[in-house]
C-alpha positions as CSV (number, residue, x, y, z in Angstrom):
1,M,76.0,7.5,-55.9
2,R,78.8,8.5,-58.4
3,K,81.4,7.1,-56.0
4,R,80.1,4.0,-55.6
5,N,79.7,3.4,-59.4
6,I,83.6,4.3,-59.8
7,A,83.8,2.1,-57.2
8,I,82.5,-0.6,-59.4
9,L,84.5,0.0,-62.4
10,M,87.5,-0.1,-60.5
11,L,86.2,-3.6,-59.2
12,L,85.4,-4.8,-62.4
13,A,88.7,-3.7,-64.5
14,G,91.2,-5.3,-61.7
15,G,88.7,-8.3,-61.1
16,L,89.6,-9.0,-65.1
17,F,93.0,-10.0,-63.8
18,F,91.8,-13.3,-62.1
19,T,88.9,-14.0,-64.6
20,S,89.5,-17.3,-66.1
21,V,88.1,-18.8,-69.3
22,S,86.6,-22.1,-69.1
23,S,85.3,-23.8,-72.3
24,Q,87.4,-22.7,-75.0
25,D,89.8,-25.4,-76.7
26,F,91.8,-24.1,-79.7
27,S,94.4,-27.3,-79.6
28,K,95.4,-28.7,-82.7
29,T,93.5,-31.8,-81.4
30,T,90.7,-30.3,-81.2
31,I,90.8,-28.4,-84.1
32,G,92.0,-31.6,-86.4
33,K,89.5,-33.5,-85.1
34,N,86.6,-30.9,-86.0
35,Y,88.5,-30.8,-89.7
36,N,88.4,-34.3,-90.3
37,G,84.8,-34.9,-88.4
38,L,83.5,-32.4,-91.1
39,K,85.3,-34.2,-94.1
40,N,83.2,-37.4,-93.1
41,A,80.1,-36.0,-92.8
42,D,80.6,-34.8,-96.3
43,R,81.5,-38.0,-97.5
44,D,78.7,-40.0,-95.7
45,N,75.8,-37.3,-96.5
46,K,77.1,-36.9,-100.1
47,T,77.4,-33.0,-99.3
48,N,79.9,-30.8,-99.6
49,R,80.3,-28.0,-97.0
50,A,82.9,-29.2,-94.7
51,D,85.0,-26.3,-96.1
52,D,82.8,-23.8,-95.3
53,D,81.5,-24.9,-92.2
54,F,85.2,-25.2,-91.0
55,D,86.2,-22.0,-92.1
56,E,83.0,-20.3,-90.4
57,Q,84.4,-22.1,-87.2
58,I,88.0,-20.4,-87.4
59,K,86.7,-17.2,-88.5
60,S,84.7,-17.0,-85.4
61,I,87.9,-17.6,-83.7
62,V,89.2,-14.7,-85.6
63,K,86.4,-12.0,-84.9
64,L,86.7,-12.6,-81.2
65,F,90.2,-12.0,-81.6
66,S,89.2,-8.5,-83.1
67,S,86.7,-7.6,-80.8
68,L,89.0,-8.1,-78.0
69,V,92.0,-6.4,-79.3
70,G,90.6,-3.6,-80.9
71,S,89.0,-2.3,-77.6
72,G,90.1,0.0,-75.2
73,F,92.7,2.1,-77.1
74,V,90.9,5.2,-75.5
75,N,89.2,7.3,-72.9
76,T,89.4,10.7,-74.4
77,A,89.9,11.5,-77.9
78,S,92.2,14.5,-76.4
79,L,96.0,13.9,-76.8
80,H,98.6,14.4,-73.8
81,N,100.9,17.6,-74.4
82,I,104.4,16.7,-74.9
83,A,105.6,13.9,-72.2
84,G,102.5,13.7,-70.7
85,V,101.9,10.1,-69.4
86,D,98.7,8.0,-68.9
87,V,99.4,4.5,-67.1
88,G,96.9,1.5,-66.0
89,L,94.7,-0.9,-66.3
90,R,91.7,-2.0,-69.0
91,G,89.8,-4.9,-69.7
92,V,87.6,-6.3,-72.0
93,I,84.5,-8.4,-71.4
94,T,83.3,-10.1,-75.1
95,A,79.8,-11.5,-75.5
96,I,79.8,-14.6,-77.3
97,P,76.7,-14.4,-79.7
98,D,74.8,-17.5,-80.2
99,E,75.5,-17.7,-83.8
100,F,79.2,-18.4,-82.9
101,K,78.4,-21.3,-80.8
102,S,75.9,-23.3,-83.1
103,I,78.0,-23.0,-86.6
104,V,77.8,-26.8,-87.0
105,P,74.3,-28.6,-86.8
106,D,73.7,-30.7,-84.1
107,D,73.0,-34.2,-85.5
108,I,76.6,-33.8,-87.4
109,K,78.5,-32.7,-83.5
110,R,76.7,-35.7,-81.8
111,K,77.3,-38.3,-84.6
112,Y,80.8,-37.1,-86.3
113,G,82.4,-35.7,-82.3
114,V,82.8,-31.7,-83.7
115,T,82.6,-29.2,-81.4
116,D,82.3,-25.5,-82.4
117,P,85.5,-23.4,-80.7
118,L,83.4,-21.4,-78.8
119,T,80.5,-23.7,-77.6
120,G,79.9,-23.6,-74.0
121,E,81.0,-19.5,-73.3
122,K,79.0,-16.7,-72.8
123,T,81.8,-14.3,-72.3
124,V,85.9,-13.9,-72.9
125,P,87.6,-11.3,-70.6
126,L,91.2,-9.8,-71.4
127,P,92.3,-7.5,-69.4
128,F,96.0,-5.9,-70.0
129,L,98.5,-3.2,-68.8
130,H,98.5,0.4,-71.4
131,A,100.8,3.4,-71.2
132,S,100.6,5.9,-73.4
133,L,103.0,9.1,-74.1
134,G,102.7,12.6,-75.5
135,L,104.7,13.6,-78.3
136,P,105.6,16.7,-80.3
137,A,103.1,17.7,-83.6
138,N,100.0,16.6,-82.2
139,F,101.1,12.6,-81.5
140,E,101.1,10.3,-79.1
141,I,102.1,6.7,-78.9
142,M,100.6,3.9,-76.8
143,A,101.1,0.6,-75.9
144,K,99.8,-2.4,-74.7
145,F,100.9,-5.4,-72.6
146,I,99.5,-8.8,-71.0
147,T,100.0,-12.6,-70.6
148,F,96.6,-14.4,-70.1
149,K,95.0,-17.7,-70.2
150,V,92.4,-17.2,-73.1
151,A,91.5,-20.7,-73.4
152,D,91.0,-23.9,-71.3
153,E,92.6,-26.0,-74.2
154,P,95.7,-25.9,-74.8
155,D,97.2,-25.0,-71.4
156,G,99.2,-21.9,-70.8
157,N,99.2,-18.2,-71.3
158,V,98.8,-16.0,-74.7
159,T,100.8,-12.8,-74.4
160,L,99.3,-9.6,-76.1
161,L,101.9,-6.9,-77.5
162,G,100.7,-4.2,-79.1
163,G,100.6,-0.5,-79.3
164,A,99.5,2.1,-81.5
165,L,99.9,5.7,-83.1
166,K,97.6,8.7,-82.7
167,Y,97.5,11.8,-84.2
168,G,95.1,14.6,-82.9
169,I,93.5,16.8,-85.7
170,L,91.5,19.2,-83.2
171,Q,92.6,19.2,-79.5
172,G,89.0,20.3,-78.7
173,N,87.9,23.0,-76.1
174,A,85.0,24.4,-74.6
175,A,83.0,25.2,-78.1
176,V,84.5,22.4,-79.9
177,P,85.5,18.8,-79.6
178,A,88.8,16.9,-79.5
179,I,89.2,14.7,-82.7
180,T,91.6,11.8,-83.1
181,L,93.0,9.2,-85.6
182,L,94.7,6.1,-84.4
183,G,96.8,3.6,-86.3
184,G,97.8,0.3,-84.1
185,Y,99.2,-3.2,-84.3
186,Q,98.8,-5.9,-82.4
187,T,100.1,-9.5,-81.7
188,I,98.9,-12.2,-79.8
189,I,101.5,-14.7,-79.4
190,V,100.0,-18.4,-78.4
191,P,101.6,-21.7,-77.6
192,D,103.2,-24.1,-79.6
193,E,100.2,-26.4,-78.8
194,Y,97.4,-23.8,-80.2
195,A,96.0,-25.2,-84.1
196,F,97.3,-21.7,-85.2
197,G,100.2,-19.7,-85.0
198,N,100.7,-15.8,-83.4
199,V,97.8,-13.4,-84.4
200,S,98.5,-10.4,-85.5
201,T,95.9,-7.2,-86.2
202,Y,96.1,-3.9,-87.8
203,S,93.7,-1.5,-86.9
204,L,92.4,2.1,-88.2
205,K,90.1,4.0,-86.3
206,G,88.7,7.4,-85.6
207,Y,87.4,9.1,-82.5
208,V,86.0,12.3,-81.1
209,S,85.2,13.4,-77.6
210,K,83.9,16.5,-75.3
211,G,85.0,17.1,-72.0
212,F,83.2,18.4,-69.0
213,V,83.8,19.3,-65.6
214,I,84.6,15.9,-64.3
215,A,83.4,13.8,-67.2
216,T,84.3,13.4,-71.1
217,V,82.1,12.0,-73.4
218,Y,83.8,10.2,-76.2
219,A,82.6,7.7,-79.4
220,G,84.3,6.8,-82.2
221,G,84.9,3.6,-84.8
222,G,86.9,1.8,-87.3
223,I,88.4,-1.0,-88.4
224,E,90.4,-4.5,-87.2
225,H,92.1,-6.6,-90.0
226,T,93.4,-9.6,-88.4
227,R,95.3,-12.3,-89.8
228,L,95.9,-16.2,-88.3
229,K,97.4,-19.4,-89.9
230,I,95.7,-22.7,-89.6
231,D,98.9,-25.0,-89.4
232,I,98.0,-28.9,-88.8
233,P,101.1,-30.8,-90.4
234,G,99.7,-33.7,-92.0
235,L,96.3,-32.5,-92.2
236,I,95.2,-28.8,-92.9
237,T,97.5,-25.5,-93.7
238,R,95.6,-22.2,-94.5
239,N,95.9,-18.5,-93.9
240,Y,92.6,-16.2,-92.6
241,D,92.4,-12.7,-93.1
242,V,89.4,-11.2,-91.5
243,T,88.3,-7.4,-91.4
244,Y,85.9,-6.5,-88.6
245,P,84.6,-3.1,-88.3
246,S,83.1,-1.7,-84.7
247,G,82.0,1.5,-83.0
248,T,82.5,3.0,-79.6
249,V,80.5,4.8,-77.1
250,G,81.9,5.8,-73.9
251,L,82.2,7.6,-70.6
252,T,85.5,8.9,-68.7
253,I,85.1,10.1,-65.2
254,T,87.8,11.9,-63.1
255,P,86.6,11.3,-59.4
256,F,90.1,12.3,-58.0
257,P,93.0,14.8,-59.6
258,L,94.9,12.5,-62.1
259,V,92.8,9.3,-61.7
260,K,90.8,8.6,-64.8
261,V,87.6,5.6,-64.9
262,N,86.3,4.5,-67.9
263,A,83.5,2.9,-69.3
264,D,82.7,1.7,-72.8
265,Y,80.6,0.0,-75.2
266,N,81.5,-1.8,-78.2
267,F,79.4,-3.1,-81.2
268,G,79.9,-5.0,-84.1
269,E,79.3,-8.4,-85.1
270,L,80.5,-9.0,-81.6
271,K,79.4,-6.6,-78.8
272,N,82.0,-5.9,-75.8
273,I,82.0,-3.7,-72.9
274,A,85.7,-2.4,-72.0
275,V,86.6,-0.8,-68.7
276,G,89.4,1.2,-66.9
277,V,91.8,2.8,-64.5
278,G,95.0,5.0,-64.6
279,I,97.0,7.8,-63.7
280,S,96.7,10.9,-66.2
281,I,99.5,13.5,-66.2
282,R,98.3,15.3,-69.2
């Protein structure tokens, strides 16, 4: 049973590389059409909600990116020894809540051609490669990378570049858990056809873990602060800054020497599952 569960986790992690997204539309054309449609609805109905509805649409995208890039940082709070390494594949699958798909009332959508950016999508995946290196003085550095398609429109991949510095408050032993603080920065480089520029995220998190014979239980939480800028020439230029809190609980298994397989559940305004497999030399 244990070997079967491990195999399932490894397949999930690998399968994320071949998962495509079918419904998101982040193009300047569609986002601009949404803005114009909401403004027209305001004019016709003598309301004043277009800016608020548009802001909520864009914030749903910001929170999605916060959930995706803010997960999968760790599989334990215990740090590597000096020059210890960890390399592998991790992936995050974020569920899109119903309220993110129906920000604008249906009658406005039908009459004015407005589309919520996350309408029609149940989940959004983001796989990435990772590597960690142990440093002196209870520090560890981590890097993330992937180029991956996250939207149906416009065509083209986004590229995730990022890293984190971890500091071990406690390394942990048979009597006490390991406790680690983490500060990270990530950027998502997007195609020029997107309605917004590159997305930047700062992370501040803390984790605790307790190791057993072949398994480690870990948990933690913190915040992501994500920024993006909507820039549609001749129509709208606006900056967005969103602080996104979340928590994590997870389990790492060592099925074979040096091999780590993990899965965690991340909960915030959006929920996601992260899975990973890698080689770890501590």
